[in-house]
N, C-alpha and C positions, 0 to 999 in steps of 0.2 A: 789396203789400209789407207784411210784418208789422212793426208798430211795436216799437221796442226797449223792453224792460221790465226792471225790477229787482225781484226777488221778487214778480212778478206785478203790479207797479205800473207805470204809464206812466213813462218816464224823467224827463220834466219834473216830473211829480207827485212822484216820489221825491226829486228835487233840491229841490223846494220844501219838502218835509217835513224833510229833513236841515238845510236852511238855517234854517228858522224855529225848529227845535229848538235849533240852535246859539245863535242870538240869545237865545232864552228861557233856555238854560242859563247863559249869561254873566250875565244879569240875576238869575237865581235864586241863583247862587253869590255875587253881589255884595250882594243885598238880602234874600234869603230866599224870594222868590216870582218867578215869571216863566214857567216852562215851560208850565204848564197854561193860564194866561190868554192867552198869546200864541199857542201852537201848536194848541190843541184845535180851533178852527174850521177851520184849514187841514188838519190831519190828517183830520178828519171829512169834509171835501170830497173828499179823495183816496181814502180807504178807511175805512168805519165801523169796521173791526176795530181801528183804532188806538186808539179811545176806548171806555172809559177805561183799559183794562188797561195798554196800552203806556206811557202817561204815568206811571202809578203805578210801573211797573218802572224806567223810565229815570231818574227823579229820584233814585233811591236812591244812586248814586255821588256826586251833588252834595250831598245832604243829609248823608250820613255824612261826607263829606270836610270840609264846612264846619263841621259840629258838632264834629268832632274838632279841627280847626284853631283854633276859637274856643271850646273847651270851658270855659275859665275864665270866660266871660261868660254862660253859660247860666243862665236863670232856672228852676231845677229845680222849685220849687213850681208855677210857671206851666205847665211842661210836664205835670206830673202832673195838674193841674186840667183842662187841655185834653184830655188823653188820656181822662180819665173821661168827658168829653162826646163824644169821637170814637167810642167803641165803639157806643153806640146809633145814632149818626148813620150810621156805615158799614154797619150791619146794614140799616137802612132804605134806604140808597142801593143796596145790593146787590139788595134785593128789587125796587126800582124798575127798575134797569137790566136785570134779567133778564126783565122783563115788558113792556117797551115796544118799539115799532118803531124802525127807523133814523130815520124822519122825526121822530118825537117826540123821540128822542135829540138830533137836530140842533137842534130848537127849544129844548130845554132847555140845550144847550151855548151857543147864541147868546144866549139871555136871561141865562144865568149870567155869561157873559163881559162882556156889556154892563153888568150889575149890578155886576160886579167893578170895571170901569173907573170907574163912577160912585162906588162906595165908595172907590176909591183916590184920587179927587179931592176927597173931602169934607174940609171944614175942621173938622168936629166932633171934639172931643177925647174920647177914650175912655181909661179907666184899666184896666190889666190886673189887675183884681180877680179873686179865685177864681171868683165867679159869672159875670163877663163871660167868663172863659176857658173855663168849662164850656160856656157857650152858643156861643162861637166854635168850640170843639172839635167840638160837635155839628154846627154848620153846615158846618164844613170836612170832617168825616167824611162827611156826606150828599152834598155837592156833589162832593167829591173822588172818592167811590166811584161816584156816578151818572154824572158827566160829565167827570171828570178835572181839575176846577178847584177845588182846595181852599184856595188861598192867601188870597183876599180877606178872609174872616172873621178870620183870625189877623193878617193885615197891618193891618187896621183897628184891632184891639185894641192892637197894639204900635206903631202908626205914629208916636206921639210919644215913644217910648222911645229910648234910645241906639241908634244904628244897628247897632253890633256886637252888642249884647244882642238886638235884634230878629232879626238874621240868625242868630245862634247858636241862639237858643231855638226859632225856627220850624223851623230845620233839624233839630234833635233831635226835635221834635214830628213832623215828616214822616218822619224815619228810622224811628221806631217805628210811627207811624200808617200809613205806606205798606205796611209788612210785614203789618200787620193787615188792611188793605184788600185786598192781594193774596190773602191767604188767603180772605177773604170772596168775592172774585171767582171764585176757583177753585171754591168750594162752589156759587156761583150759576151755574157753567158759562160764565163770561165771560172766562176766562183759560185758553187752551190753546196748542197748538203754533203756530197761526197768529199769535197775539198775541206769542209769544216770538220768532218769526221776524221780525216787524216791529220789535220792540223791539231786536233785534240790529242792524237797519239803522240805527236812531237812536243807538245807544250811542256810536259814534265821535264824533258831533257833541256829545254830552253831555260826553264826556271832554275834547274840545278846548275846549268852552265853559268847563269848570271850570278848565283850565289858563290860559285867557285871563283869566278873572276873578281868579285868584290874582295875576296880574301887574298888572292894572289896576283892581282893585276899589276902591281909594281914590279913583280918578278917577270911577268909575261911580256911587258913592253920592252922591245929591243932585245929579247932573249933569243936563244937558239930555237925556240918553238916555231917562230914564224917561217924559217926555211923549210922545216918539216911539214908544216901545214901547206905551204905552197907546193912542195913536192908531191904530197898526197893529192892535192887538187889537180895537178897536171896529170898524174897517173890515172885518176878516176876519169878525167876528161878524155884522155886517150883511149881508155878502155871503152867508154861510151861510144866514141867515134868508130872504133874498130867493130864493136858489136853492131852498130847501125849500118855501116858501109859494107861490112863483110859478114853478114849474118850466118 
């Protein structure tokens, strides 16, 4: 008997992907980050073609929607500084992702997600100065392009800022930055018809997550949901590393 598939993916695998992206989309729309750090390990376990291009594409409706809704709270000088850093970071990231194997990509994703979880739990206070934002933009551009997880550097820099300012500013940064990254991935040969097909599978989850967050975002910011999401992210990253290193 032939197993039921969706776009060439096992049905259960496809269901896991759309589910984890929905949860990540809710968190990203509420806080500014979430899709990459939560979903990248799961997506990579199901099909390496998901990472990084699909994540870069599917976050666009969230980032544009949140940036527009909260546009009066955007730290425009901060976005400019971060984008200056993102450009060289995404160029380096595109070169890396075009030259590594799927196993190396899996290790990079796992390590990056675990690092992002640790960063998200740090109590160290950072101030979003121009220099700090250029550095964060570079780190975000590199990891976002190489492994689809670009949120932690920016979240760390803005974590002690007003939550609405953080959400709006990071969203505008990713709106512009993700378009630049998508172009770099096309040039690197990492974004083609297969990635667009897989992104189409995830898009309904993203739109539903955005709608959910608009209704409940005030309850989600600073709630107990964040530790749960970070715990799930760490678990999936560890599972990815174990499967890759000890097949």
